[in-house]
Structures are given as structure tokens and as C-alpha cells.
N, C-alpha and C positions, 0 to 999 in steps of 0.2 A: 300631522307630522309622523315621521317614521324613525325607527331605530335599526341600526345595522350591527350584526354580529359577525365577527371574523374569527374563524377557528382553523388554523393551519398546523395545530399542535396535536390534536387527537388523531385517532386511527383513520380518519378521512378528513380531507380539507373541505370546508363548506363556508359559504357566506349566506346569511339570512337577512331578509328585509321584513320588518314587523310593523304593521299599522297600529299606531297607538290609539287612533280614533276608533277603529273597528275592533281593536284588540284581537288581531288574528294575523297569521302568517300570510304575507303577500307573495313572496317569492324566495326561492333558494337556488343556489348554484353549487353543485358538488363536483369536485375535480381531483385529479391525481395529486398526491402529496410529494412525488419525487421531483427533485431539482426545482423546488419553489424559489422564486426570487421576488423582489418587490414589484418588478414590472409585471410578472404573471399574476400576483395577487391583485394589484390595482386593476389589471385588465378584466379579471374575473368579477371584481366588485362593480366596475363600470358596466359590464355586460348585464348583470342582474338589475342594476338601476335603470339602464336604458330599456330593457325588456318590459319594465313596468312604468315607464314614463316618470321616473323619479330622478331628481337632481340632488347634488350634495347639499344645497341650501334647504332642501326639504327634510334633512336629517336632524333630529334633536339630540341624538346620542350615538356613540359608537362603543361597542363592547368587544374586547379581544381576549382570547384565551392566552394566559400568560405562563402556562406550564402546569406541572412539570412535564418535560419532554425534550425533544431534540433541540440542541443549542441554536442551530441555524433557523429552524422553523419558528422558534420563539422570537428571535430577533426580528425576523422578517414580518411576522404578524404584528408585533408591537410597533415596528417602524411604519408599517402601512397605516395603522390606526392613528398614530400620532401625526403622521404627515398629513392625512386628510383632516384630522381634527384641527391642527394648527392653521392649515391653509384656509379652512372654511369656518373657523371659530366654532367648532362643535366639541362639546365635552366628551372625553374618552374615559372608559372604565376598564378594569381588568378583572378577570375571573379565572379560577383554576379549573383544570379538568374535573377534579373531584367535586367542586361546587356546582359546576355545570350539570353534571349527572345527578347529584343529590337533590338540587333545587328543582330540576325539571322532571324528576321521577315521581310516580304516583304517590300521593300522600295518604295520611290517615291509616298507616299500616302498623300492626302491632309487633314490629320487629326492627332491629337496628340494621342499617345499611352500611356495609363495609365496601369501600371502593378501592380498587387496586390499579395502579398504573405501573407497568414494567419499567424498571430503572436499568439494571444491567445484571447479567448472570442470573443468580437466584434471588436478587433483591428487588423489592417493590416499594413504590410510594403508597403509603397506607393512610387512610383516614376513615373515621367512623361517623355516621350521621343518624339522625332520627327525625323523620318528617322535615327534612331539609336543613335541620340545624346540626352543626358539627358538634360532636361529643368530645373531641379532642382538638384543642385550638390549633395545634401545629400538625402539618403533614409529617409522618414518620417514615424513615427508611427501615423496612423490616425484611429479614431473610425469610425464605419460604417456610422453614421449620417454625419460626416464631409466629408467622401468620396462622399456621395450622393450629397452634396452641390457642390462639385468640378466637378462631372461628368455630371452635367446638361449643361456644356458648349457645344458649337457647335463643330462639326468635331472631336469627341473624341471616340476612341475605347478602351474598357476596357478588359484586359486579366487577369484572375486569374489562379494560378497554380493548385488550387484544386477546391472545390465547396462550400466553406464556405460562400462566399459572395452571391452567388445565393440562398442559403438556407435562409440567412437573408432577402433577397428581398422577398421571398415567405412568410416568417414568418410575415413580415410587410406589406404584400399586395402591394408591389411595383413591378413595371415592368421596365425592362431595356433591350431594344432591341440590343443595341450595346455592349453586354457582351459576352465574350468567356470564358467558365469555363472549368476546368480540362485540361488546355492547355499543350500539349507535344511538346517539341522542336524536330524538325525533323533533323536527322543526315545529310541529303542531303542539308540542309539549312545552314550548318556550315561554308561555304566558307569564309564569311566575318570575322568570329571569328579567324580562323587559319591564315588568311592572314594579319590581323592587330594586333595580340596579342602583338607583340613586342612594339607597341606604347601604349599599355594599361598601365596606371599608377598604377593600383592596384597591391599590393604585396599580399603574402599569409597571410593576416591579417584576422582572422576569424570574422564573424559578427554573434553574437549569439542572441537567443531569450531571454534567462534569463538576459543577460547583453548586450543589443543590441547596436551596434555602429550605432545608428540612431538618427535623430533629432526628439525630442518629439514635436509634433505640439501643439501650443498654440493659442487659439482664442484671437483675439484683442478685447480690451474693448472699445466699442463705447462711453459708458456713464461713465464718471469719478465719 
């Protein structure tokens, strides 16, 4: 059997086919994210399936990235996953951009992994992980300055999905050596995602920018 990953939310759109029997990547299709529609996503999925002689009935699960990100892209990705799942009786699962990166990133490192997804202006969706486990249950929306305060901690690596944070660093004459910008998830690193998705508690509940399902960070008042 095979598993299908649909990601039209991250900084590049991609569909992956994973062989559960051989535990390896079978095929991937990377395409432009502009003007995505359900028809385009389905055609890209069907292309990668056809290229490898796989039919919908051969899929055991479908995973879709549920955000946070662009409103339309999230809706389209979830609609495609649910549509295929309902039509072919295939279970579907949701995963956030933060979890996708954290769980597929190399493990056994002696540092915390902070993942940033640009929201708007100087705000970012923030979540901290260690060896794939989230250290804060909810995604937070933090301002650039608040993130700077947090990433001064020791043993911390920062990954952003685009390059908005590094631009703000340059604009404010700041330097951060432990930053990886414009990070792309590698298909060959997806083993942990497909192997453990059944244990994932996330459902296909979208996380939007305009109405984000995220905890708004509030500074504590020291002086009353």
C-alpha cells in the first residue's frame, strides 16, 4: 500500500507518494503555488499516481498540510484530500507546517528547534520542538522583537519557511548565525511522518492567517 502527502500551503506545492511496504519515497511532483485550484491539485496528484502505476484504491492514507498559511491554499488542499478520501474510502489526516518540518528534520540533536512561518507584517507563527516533540502545545503568533528575545537562548536552531525573518534581521542590523531561511522539506526525510501519522491527533481542521487558530502571545506585566 501507499500513502499520499498533499502540501499546497508551504513555500512550494508538492505531492508525495510513499511506499509503506518498502518504506521509501516512490514519487514526488513539485509545482507552482500560484492560482491553485482543486482541479489543478487533483491533476497533479493523478499525474504522479499515473507515472508510478498507482491507483486511488492502492492508497492507505492521505495526509494534507492544514496550515498555518494562505486561506485559499489551505481550503483547496483540505478539499482535495477530503474529496479523494470520501470517494475512495481512504482515511485522511492533517499536519501543520511546523509539525511537518519538525518531525521530518534530523533527530538526536542537542538543541531546541524553533520553526517560523510568516503570518503578516512583522508577525510570525512560532512553535518550539525538540527531537520532533513540540515544547509548546499551541502555535503562537509572535512579533519579530519577541522572537528575538526567545532565540537568544542556548542550543537553539531557527528554521523559517520563507525569508521574511532574515530580511527583518538585515533591516534592523541584527545577525543570527543559527538561522535557516527558505527551508524546504525533503521528500526522502518523510519516513517518520508516514510511519507515525496514525498517532497524530490533528484532524483536517484548517489553521488560517485571517482567523488564525493560534495563541496570541501576551507580554507579562512586571510592574503593576
